[in-house]
Structures are given as C-alpha cells and as structure tokens.
TISEKE-306134 format. One line per 8 residues: their letters; for each residue x, y, z of C-alpha. Coordinates in pm, whole numbers. Each point is the difference from the previous one (the first is absolute). Layout:
A> X,Y,Z | ...
END
This chain:
MSVLFFNS> 310,-1066,1842 | -154,-350,-8 | -6,-3,382 | -193,329,-2 | -242,-144,-255 | -82,-311,199 | -24,190,329 | -250,238,-161
MILCVLLP> -208,-291,-129 | -7,-157,348 | -106,334,152 | -297,25,-240 | -117,-355,76 | 14,56,376 | -209,318,-4 | -373,-77,33
SGLVQAEL> -97,271,-250 | 257,-133,-248 | -127,-355,50 | -356,106,-86 | 52,266,-265 | 334,-87,-161 | 5,-26,-379 | 230,-230,-195
SSSLQQQW> 38,17,-379 | 245,-166,-235 | 99,-12,-364 | 198,-254,-198 | 166,117,-319 | 185,-204,-260 | 212,184,-257 | 193,-135,-299
AFNTSTGD> 201,198,-253 | 240,-94,-278 | 253,200,-199 | -112,24,-363 | 357,49,-126 | 139,-322,151 | -317,-199,71 | 123,-60,355
SQKMATVL> -222,23,304 | 75,324,177 | -235,-32,294 | -214,-269,158 | -108,134,337 | -260,-94,257 | -105,278,237 | -218,-54,307
QVEFNTPL> -114,314,183 | -190,-2,329 | -162,308,156 | -122,11,360 | -208,286,144 | -145,39,346 | -127,278,228 | 210,47,314
AEESYFTV> -207,267,173 | -250,270,-85 | 118,181,-317 | 316,-217,-17 | 75,-273,-253 | 296,-229,-61 | 103,-126,-346 | 272,-241,-109
ISEFKYDF> 65,-114,-358 | 249,-280,-56 | 123,-150,-327 | 172,-324,-96 | 153,-14,-346 | 170,-289,-178 | 165,55,-340 | 80,-331,-170
QKHLATAQ> 221,170,-260 | 202,226,233 | 90,229,-293 | -168,298,168 | 94,-82,358 | 238,199,213 | 325,-153,117 | -30,-257,275
ERPPSYSS> 140,235,263 | -208,279,152 | -29,296,-245 | 225,277,139 | -242,279,-91 | -233,-82,291 | 27,144,348 | 54,-228,298
VNGPSWEN> -377,0,72 | -119,-64,-355 | 46,-248,-280 | -98,-365,-40 | -49,-199,318 | 154,-299,-177 | 125,-87,-349 | 221,-253,-175
GKAQLTVQ> 29,141,-353 | -318,-165,-132 | -240,33,292 | -75,308,206 | -220,72,302 | -77,365,63 | -220,204,229 | -130,237,-266
ELYLDSSW> -183,237,235 | -65,12,374 | -168,304,154 | -240,133,261 | -275,245,-98 | -148,227,263 | -210,317,-9 | -97,270,245
QQLQLRLG> -234,277,-110 | 165,161,-308 | 327,-193,39 | 73,-332,-177 | 318,-190,82 | 159,-295,-179 | 308,-140,172 | 204,-283,-145
KQQLVWGE> 126,-145,-327 | -205,143,-286 | -21,126,-358 | -87,359,-75 | -76,145,-344 | 44,369,-79 | -90,174,-324 | -236,-33,-296
ADGLKVLD> 228,-175,-252 | -112,-333,-149 | 283,-249,-62 | 266,274,33 | 148,158,311 | 52,366,84 | -111,33,364 | -45,-372,75
KVNPSRFS> 338,-30,174 | -94,-69,363 | 61,-376,-35 | 286,-167,-188 | -69,-262,-268 | 118,-341,-114 | 146,-10,-354 | 53,-374,-52
EFILEDFD> -248,30,-291 | 96,358,-93 | -338,186,11 | -209,-294,-123 | -149,-85,339 | -301,200,115 | 116,284,223 | -210,-137,288
QSRIATWM> 205,-321,-22 | 344,148,-66 | -30,283,253 | 186,-87,324 | -192,81,317 | 205,178,267 | -46,67,371 | -145,344,62
LNAQWEVD> -231,218,205 | -275,134,-225 | -219,266,164 | -281,180,-182 | -193,293,144 | -333,100,-156 | 31,379,6 | -359,50,-121
DSSSLQLL> -251,-166,-232 | 211,70,-309 | 364,-9,111 | 243,-216,198 | 363,-1,114 | 214,-314,-4 | 326,-43,194 | 245,-287,-53
WIPDSSYH> 293,-120,207 | 191,-287,-162 | 280,-152,214 | 43,-290,-246 | 308,47,-222 | -91,-244,-277 | 71,75,-367 | -72,-140,-346
EMPRAGSE> 64,-373,-38 | 200,-28,-320 | 9,-299,-237 | 256,-268,72 | 305,30,-228 | -51,-212,-311 | -376,-38,51 | -254,65,-275
YSFSSAAT> -51,369,79 | 336,109,136 | 78,351,-128 | 248,45,-286 | -68,347,-146 | 296,241,35 | -239,263,136 | -86,-221,300
VPVPAPGV> 314,-203,76 | 371,56,-72 | 125,-178,-311 | 379,-63,18 | 234,43,-296 | 138,-318,-159 | 259,-164,224 | -117,185,312
QLQLRRAA> -133,-212,284 | -286,118,222 | 34,-25,377 | -323,65,190 | 33,92,365 | -277,-51,254 | -231,301,15 | 55,260,271
KPDHWLTD> -350,-31,140 | -155,226,266 | -182,-213,255 | -56,198,321 | -365,4,100 | 10,364,118 | 272,199,-178 | -71,-171,-335
SELGVKYT> -379,13,24 | -213,175,-262 | -274,261,44 | -298,87,-216 | -284,252,-3 | -301,4,-233 | -285,249,-10 | -311,-91,-201
AFKNGWDI> -305,209,-76 | -308,5,-222 | -57,351,-136 | -244,103,-274 | -5,-347,-152 | 378,-49,19 | 173,-271,204 | 328,162,106
SLNYLYHY> 303,-125,193 | 321,163,119 | 278,-247,81 | 335,7,176 | 230,-296,69 | 344,10,163 | 139,-334,-111 | 289,-207,-126
RDFAVLYR> 6,-67,-373 | -91,-369,-32 | 250,-58,-282 | 357,-12,132 | 238,253,-159 | 271,-195,-186 | 321,193,65 | 295,-121,-212
QQQGSKLV> 376,6,36 | 267,-143,-231 | 256,-215,182 | 244,-147,-249 | -191,-238,-227 | -302,4,232 | -295,234,9 | -110,8,362
ISPEYQRS> -367,81,61 | -94,126,347 | -380,26,38 | -136,254,249 | -351,115,90 | -53,375,2 | -262,234,150 | -238,220,-197
HLIGGSLS> -304,223,51 | -304,-79,-216 | -233,298,-36 | -309,-9,-218 | -371,-39,-38 | -284,-137,-207 | -346,99,-122 | -291,-154,-187
NTFAGVTL> -343,98,-125 | -266,-132,-238 | -138,195,-296 | -278,-142,-221 | 96,-358,80 | 375,54,-43 | 223,-1,308 | 306,223,-1
RAEIGLDT> 291,-102,226 | 322,187,62 | 297,-64,226 | 333,172,62 | 296,-89,219 | 337,164,63 | 275,-224,139 | 267,234,132
ASFFLRSD> 273,-265,-38 | 9,-249,-288 | 315,-178,-115 | 94,-80,-360 | 275,-212,-155 | 268,192,-193 | 203,-117,-299 | 321,85,192
LIDSGITK> 120,-55,357 | -2,365,114 | -176,30,337 | 15,-381,26 | -196,-33,-323 | -315,166,138 | -173,336,-56 | -232,119,274
SAELSSLI> -293,216,-108 | -354,91,91 | -255,-181,-218 | -346,129,-89 | -261,-254,-108 | -349,82,-125 | -292,-204,-129 | -326,80,-177
GLDWQGGD> -267,-266,-50 | -344,-24,-161 | -252,-277,75 | -326,-78,-180 | -261,-267,60 | -293,-76,-226 | -208,-310,71 | 236,-297,23
NRVSGQWL> 294,193,-149 | 269,180,200 | 287,198,-154 | 284,179,179 | 296,196,-135 | 295,155,184 | 306,210,-73 | 290,-8,246
LSNILDYN> 293,242,-28 | 320,-18,206 | 238,299,-8 | 354,2,140 | 30,361,119 | 381,14,32 | 83,-185,-321 | 342,-43,-161
SQIIRDQY> 108,-181,-316 | 184,-274,191 | -322,-141,145 | -89,-316,-193 | -374,65,20 | -165,279,-201 | -102,312,189 | -366,-42,-94
EHTLSLSY> -143,-349,12 | -356,-54,-122 | -225,-299,62 | -341,-43,-163 | -255,-256,117 | -329,-113,-148 | -229,-258,157 | -327,-150,-123
QRDFANQT> -242,-238,172 | -328,-152,-117 | -234,-239,179 | -209,-266,-174 | -268,-253,91 | -137,182,304 | 354,83,119 | 109,-365,16
ISFSTLAL> 257,59,-276 | 237,295,-3 | 259,108,-255 | 260,261,92 | 319,134,-149 | 263,243,123 | 260,163,-224 | 300,192,136
HSPTNNDG> 217,190,-248 | 309,214,48 | 39,251,-289 | 339,91,148 | 147,-348,-48 | -252,-129,-257 | -72,-310,205 | -296,-131,193
LIRPKLSY> -216,-278,138 | -339,-140,-111 | -210,-211,240 | -323,-161,-133 | -200,-219,241 | -322,-203,-16 | -175,-96,325 | -294,-234,60
NLRSGFDL> -205,-22,319 | -89,-370,-9 | -206,26,318 | -13,210,314 | 349,17,151 | 172,-182,-289 | 173,187,-286 | 209,-117,-294
WLGADVFY> 225,217,-216 | 226,-4,-304 | 235,284,-88 | 327,113,-154 | 278,250,72 | 173,125,-316 | 306,229,11 | 141,190,-297
GSKSGLYG> 267,257,-83 | 370,55,57 | 174,-201,272 | 133,329,138 | -355,97,105 | -180,-78,323 | -246,-232,-175 | 210,-104,-299
QFKDRDRI> 265,-158,224 | -250,-286,44 | -91,-43,-369 | 108,-367,16 | -212,-55,314 | -344,5,-166 | -233,-246,168 | -342,-160,-13
YTGFEWSF> -160,-82,332 | -308,-170,136 | -141,-78,341 | -293,-12,233 | -103,140,338 | -238,-170,244 | -128,214,286 | -156,-179,296
END
C-alpha cells in the first residue's frame, strides 16, 4: 500500500497540470485523555494528516489522504502485528504498536455527462442517523476507543467502485462494487475499551479456559466482494432513499464449542442482505428524519452451546429523529429500535433493544466558542453515555477543546461495561 501511495504522489508531481494546480493541505492534532477512575493517562496521541488533490485530465481529479499517528501511551493501540481483520490490500502501511502510517483514502474522481465515478479507497456514508448506525454499514469501523472517535475518523475506508447516475434533476442511482474484504478492527485484548459484556463476547464459567482461534476470513477479491445499490429522490419536499447492500457482517460470529476444560471460540464472517431506506423533511423549522434497515442475517450469542452458541435471525432496525435550530442553538433527538425477528429465550440480548439520543449545541462569541453535549441512553439495559465538550477557535485554522466521556449503568450493558473507563480529554488541531 505504501508503494502505491508514493507512486501516486510521483505521478501527480510529474503531470504538468498537477504541478500547476495541485493542492496540498495538512492538519496536526494533539490529543490527551486520562481515566478519571485511576488517574492514569489513557491516550496521548499526535496525528498528522496530509491531503493531496490534483486534476489529471478534464473532469478527472486524484485525491490521496495519508495519516501518521503516534500514541505515547499505547493503551489504545492495536497489537504490534498487522490486524487480521484487514484484507491483503488494506490496513496500515506500517506500524509498531505505538506508531502507525496509513493511507486513509486514495481515489480518482471522473465524470461524463450524468455519470460520476469514484474509483479507489474511500469512505461512503448512507442514511440519516446522527451518531447511530442503521444503514451506514458500507465501511467497517475501528473500535479501539469504542464509539468515542468521530465516525469520520473511526470509519475504515475500503477499495471500491462507486458509480452514480443522475437519472433526472431530482433523482439519482448509485451502484457500488466493493472487492475489499476488510472488517471491523476490534480493540486489542486487555486494552481500555476491549469488550466484556456477555451480550457481545462469550464469558466462560469459572475454571473454564478460553481458546480463541484465528478468524475464518473471506478474502477473495471477486467471490467475496460486496455489492450495493442506492436510489435517491426529492419528491414533494421529501428527501428519500432506497438502499440495498449485499455484504459480510463486519463483526465476526463467535461460534463456541466445549472441548474438555476449554471453551473454543471459532470466529467466522457471514453474509447478509441489508434492505432499507431513509427519508427527511422540514416542517416549521423542525426537521423530521426516519430510517429503517432489515438485515436478513444477524447472529446473537446464546446462553447455551446449542447451534455452536449462536442464534441466527433477521434483525429489523428503525430510527426516528427530530432536529431544531433557533439562532445559535441546535437540538436533536433520536429513537433507535432493534428487533430480533426470530427471537428465543436463550438469546442473551433482549428481543427489543431501544437507544435514545439527545444532542445540544450552542455557539458563543461570534461562533468562536462552542458548547455541545451528546447523551445516549439504553432503556433496555438502563445504561448510557454522556459526552459534554467545549471548543474554542483561537484563530483561523487553530482549535482547542476540552471534553469528557462518562459511562453509567450495569456492566452487562453495551455502555455500562465501560463504567470504570470514564475520561477527561483535551487537545488542539492546527490546519495549514
């Protein structure tokens, strides 16, 4: 991957048009966080991101975004070896456990009449949800900080062909072909945000030893590729989308088998069809958003070892959101419901799982100071996450911030499992 990156950079410099019109932008970000329960530093990371854009020909543009990250603490880093969830053409170009060099995105944009093409490594966002995911499943994500990173930072770009056809002035059709078999990058075992809830990972009985096998990972560029179709339209004030994605679930299915005093876990990635859509409209200053997605194959941990400890079922997820903005104030609320359609009492998770979110943002001093907070609450598990943040734009291209991530609830819940991982963080970003 690093060879491809440097070859692409050389190509842009050699082209006369690139030499004259190329654009180079960078940002340097410093982040520090400490665990409020222990007082220990959890994260001290320096991130340098460089973006290079240049025209290659008429209606064609080349973009490459590279990132170098160094984490002095290493508590959130992946293991030193290459993460196994990446395909052979993806993942970090180089890493040593603390430092990591990655080509974040690398793609060619081209257009011809009503057709726009983007070919290469890229991020793609589907759906209308804010901070929650129903249809936004085209790209896998990195979970080294659970869901605390911004989605734009934690989302893993994959190699794909993204073609969009403008059907008319108010509708378009998007086609995706994704030959990159990369999946979620999970937290390193024993790191700050490694999963421990029984609903997400197997918890062995006392005296039983866990044996984790290497994941059975599809990795053929053609037979294991993914396909997507999205139709969007604007009708009578409504923004509407219809979505379909034939994909692998990005979380490996953790099949279990008892072998003497050992519980053997054999992770496998499984296919599913995602069918759904979204809509939004504005009424008297209030924006209504809705989203629905049916995954034909979801996999849930059981309390026994029948069927290798897994129940397979279709899962229906739906979201309704309301947004309001008045002056410098912005408020957004959402309700997400997940329903296991073929439920049985042995599944550890409840059949219906609700998540409520409420966000508020206010700007001060001519938008140089901004306060925001996001609250996520699960009525099902009575746990949640609260995220206040204060940002200050010191000058153009230079921002400072101070924030906190506070978990609460039972340790058996998705959020409550991290109740001793509360943190305060600060940092700055310099764009140049």
